[in-house]
C-alpha positions as CSV (number, residue, x, y, z in Angstrom):
1,X,23.9,-1.2,5.4
2,X,23.9,-4.5,7.2
3,X,23.5,-2.7,10.6
4,X,20.5,-0.8,9.2
5,X,18.8,-4.0,8.0
6,X,19.4,-5.7,11.3
7,X,18.1,-2.7,13.2
8,X,14.9,-2.6,11.0
9,X,14.4,-6.3,11.5
10,X,14.7,-6.0,15.3
11,X,12.1,-3.2,15.2
12,X,9.7,-5.6,13.6
13,X,9.6,-7.9,16.7
14,X,7.8,-5.5,19.0
15,X,5.4,-4.5,16.2
16,X,4.5,-8.2,15.6
17,X,4.1,-8.7,19.3
18,X,1.7,-5.8,19.6
19,X,-0.3,-6.9,16.5
20,X,-0.7,-10.5,17.9
21,X,-1.7,-9.0,21.2
22,X,-4.4,-6.8,19.7
23,X,-5.7,-9.6,17.3
24,X,-5.8,-12.1,20.1
25,X,-7.8,-10.0,22.4
26,X,-10.1,-8.6,19.7
27,X,-11.0,-12.2,18.8
28,X,-11.8,-12.8,22.5
29,X,-14.2,-9.9,22.5
30,X,-16.3,-11.4,19.8
31,X,-17.8,-13.9,22.3
32,X,-17.5,-17.5,23.3
33,X,-16.8,-19.7,20.2
34,X,-18.3,-22.7,22.1
35,X,-21.7,-21.0,21.9
36,X,-21.4,-20.9,18.1
37,X,-20.0,-24.4,17.7
38,X,-22.6,-26.2,19.8
39,X,-26.3,-26.3,19.2
40,X,-28.6,-24.4,21.6
41,X,-29.8,-27.6,23.3
42,X,-26.2,-28.6,24.4
43,X,-25.9,-29.2,28.1
44,X,-23.6,-27.1,30.3
45,X,-21.4,-30.2,30.6
46,X,-21.0,-30.4,26.9
47,X,-20.0,-26.7,26.8
48,X,-17.5,-27.2,29.6
49,X,-16.0,-30.3,27.8
50,X,-15.7,-28.3,24.6
51,X,-14.0,-25.4,26.5
52,X,-11.5,-27.8,28.0
53,X,-10.8,-29.5,24.6
54,X,-10.1,-26.1,23.0
55,X,-8.1,-24.8,26.0
56,X,-10.7,-22.0,26.6
57,X,-11.0,-22.9,30.3
58,X,-7.6,-21.5,31.1
59,X,-7.0,-17.8,32.0
60,X,-6.8,-15.4,29.1
61,X,-3.1,-14.6,29.6
62,X,-2.2,-18.2,29.7
63,X,-4.1,-18.8,26.5
64,X,-2.1,-15.9,24.9
65,X,1.1,-17.5,26.0
66,X,0.1,-20.8,24.5
67,X,-0.9,-18.9,21.3
68,X,2.5,-17.2,21.1
69,X,4.3,-20.5,21.8
70,X,2.4,-22.2,18.9
71,X,3.1,-19.2,16.6
72,X,6.9,-19.5,17.3
73,X,6.8,-23.2,16.4
74,X,4.7,-22.6,13.2
75,X,1.5,-23.9,14.6
76,X,-1.4,-21.7,13.8
77,X,-4.0,-23.6,15.6
78,X,-7.2,-25.5,14.6
79,X,-9.8,-23.9,12.5
80,X,-13.0,-23.7,14.6
81,X,-15.1,-23.7,11.4
82,X,-13.4,-26.6,9.5
83,X,-12.1,-28.7,12.5
84,X,-8.6,-29.1,10.9
85,X,-5.2,-27.3,11.1
86,X,-5.5,-23.7,10.0
87,X,-2.4,-24.0,7.9
88,X,-3.9,-26.9,6.0
89,X,-7.1,-24.8,5.4
90,X,-5.0,-21.9,4.0
91,X,-2.8,-24.1,1.8
92,X,-5.9,-25.8,0.5
93,X,-7.4,-22.5,-0.6
94,X,-4.2,-21.0,-1.8
95,X,-4.3,-22.2,-5.5
96,X,-7.8,-20.6,-6.1
97,X,-6.6,-17.4,-4.4
98,X,-3.5,-17.2,-6.5
99,X,-5.5,-17.9,-9.7
100,X,-7.9,-15.2,-8.8
101,X,-5.1,-12.7,-8.0
102,X,-3.3,-13.4,-11.2
103,X,-6.5,-13.1,-13.4
104,X,-7.5,-9.9,-11.6
105,X,-4.0,-8.4,-11.8
106,X,-3.8,-9.0,-15.6
107,X,-7.3,-7.8,-16.3
108,X,-7.0,-4.7,-14.1
109,X,-3.6,-3.8,-15.6
110,X,-4.8,-4.0,-19.1
111,X,-8.2,-2.3,-18.4
112,X,-6.5,0.5,-16.3
113,X,-3.9,1.3,-18.9
114,X,-6.3,1.2,-21.8
115,X,-8.9,3.4,-20.1
116,X,-6.2,5.8,-18.9
117,X,-4.9,6.2,-22.5
118,X,-8.5,6.7,-23.7
119,X,-9.0,9.4,-21.0
120,X,-5.7,11.1,-21.9
121,X,-6.7,11.1,-25.6
122,X,-10.2,12.4,-24.9
123,X,-9.3,15.0,-22.3
124,X,-12.2,17.1,-20.9
125,X,-14.8,15.3,-23.0
126,X,-17.9,13.6,-21.5
127,X,-16.1,10.2,-22.0
128,X,-13.1,11.4,-19.9
129,X,-15.4,12.8,-17.2
130,X,-17.4,9.5,-17.0
131,X,-14.3,7.2,-16.8
132,X,-12.6,9.5,-14.2
133,X,-15.8,9.6,-12.1
134,X,-15.9,5.8,-12.3
135,X,-12.3,5.7,-11.2
136,X,-13.0,7.9,-8.2
137,X,-15.8,5.6,-7.2
138,X,-13.6,2.6,-7.7
139,X,-10.9,4.0,-5.5
140,X,-13.5,5.0,-2.8
141,X,-15.3,1.7,-2.4
142,X,-13.7,-1.4,-0.9
143,X,-13.5,-4.5,-3.0
144,X,-15.5,-6.6,-0.5
145,X,-18.4,-4.2,-0.7
146,X,-18.3,-4.2,-4.5
147,X,-18.3,-8.0,-4.3
148,X,-21.3,-8.1,-2.0
149,X,-23.2,-5.7,-4.3
150,X,-22.4,-7.8,-7.3
151,X,-23.7,-10.8,-5.5
152,X,-26.9,-9.0,-4.6
153,X,-27.5,-7.4,-7.9
154,X,-26.3,-9.9,-10.4
155,X,-26.0,-13.4,-8.8
156,X,-29.3,-13.2,-6.8
157,X,-31.4,-11.6,-9.6
158,X,-29.9,-13.7,-12.5
159,X,-28.7,-17.2,-12.4
160,X,-25.7,-16.5,-14.7
161,X,-23.0,-16.9,-12.1
162,X,-22.6,-19.2,-9.1
163,X,-23.0,-17.5,-5.7
164,X,-20.5,-19.8,-3.8
165,X,-17.4,-21.6,-5.0
166,X,-15.4,-22.0,-8.1
167,X,-16.7,-25.1,-9.8
168,X,-16.4,-23.6,-13.4
169,X,-14.8,-20.6,-15.0
170,X,-18.0,-18.6,-14.2
171,X,-17.1,-18.7,-10.6
172,X,-14.1,-16.4,-11.1
173,X,-16.1,-13.7,-12.9
174,X,-17.8,-11.8,-10.0
175,X,-14.8,-12.0,-7.6
176,X,-12.5,-10.9,-10.5
177,X,-14.8,-8.1,-11.4
178,X,-14.8,-6.8,-7.8
179,X,-11.1,-6.9,-7.5
180,X,-10.5,-5.5,-11.1
181,X,-12.8,-2.5,-10.5
182,X,-10.8,-1.5,-7.4
183,X,-7.4,-2.2,-8.9
184,X,-7.9,-0.7,-12.3
185,X,-9.2,2.6,-11.0
186,X,-5.8,3.9,-9.5
187,X,-4.0,2.5,-12.6
188,X,-6.4,4.4,-14.9
189,X,-5.9,7.7,-13.1
190,X,-2.1,7.2,-13.0
191,X,-2.0,6.5,-16.7
């Protein structure tokens, strides 16, 4: 058993290497981050100084080597958007993410099981067909798309919920609704 686990762990290393390689080069395909960080009126010298400060003036393979070295040492770089360590940004947002995940998990579990039982008790009725159709739609659509549609339809047309941020309990409703819709659908069908 121990040899099997060691073998599987060793198989993870090339997979992680391939994933980091793909992600690193896909990010590079999206364009020069200096162009998005500096205003259009920035001089070429400003752009060059920014590239040097970020290490973007080096060859791409050397940048990848630096990236891998930083990953091995637990440094995930500096967020270009926030200007601070990426790990700090993630840890700062982690409590709100965990709260949203727990709320969504509880609500989707209760809703999925209850609706599944209702469908089982009312088999082949219009109510069953309606909820099963809703579940198929919930499984087919990704949660980020549902979230965007909720923002467009509800938050933009009505001022009931905030569009950005979680300053009050109302800030959890739309993201939780998007996640719950996608997570409750398979639970309902399984139940």
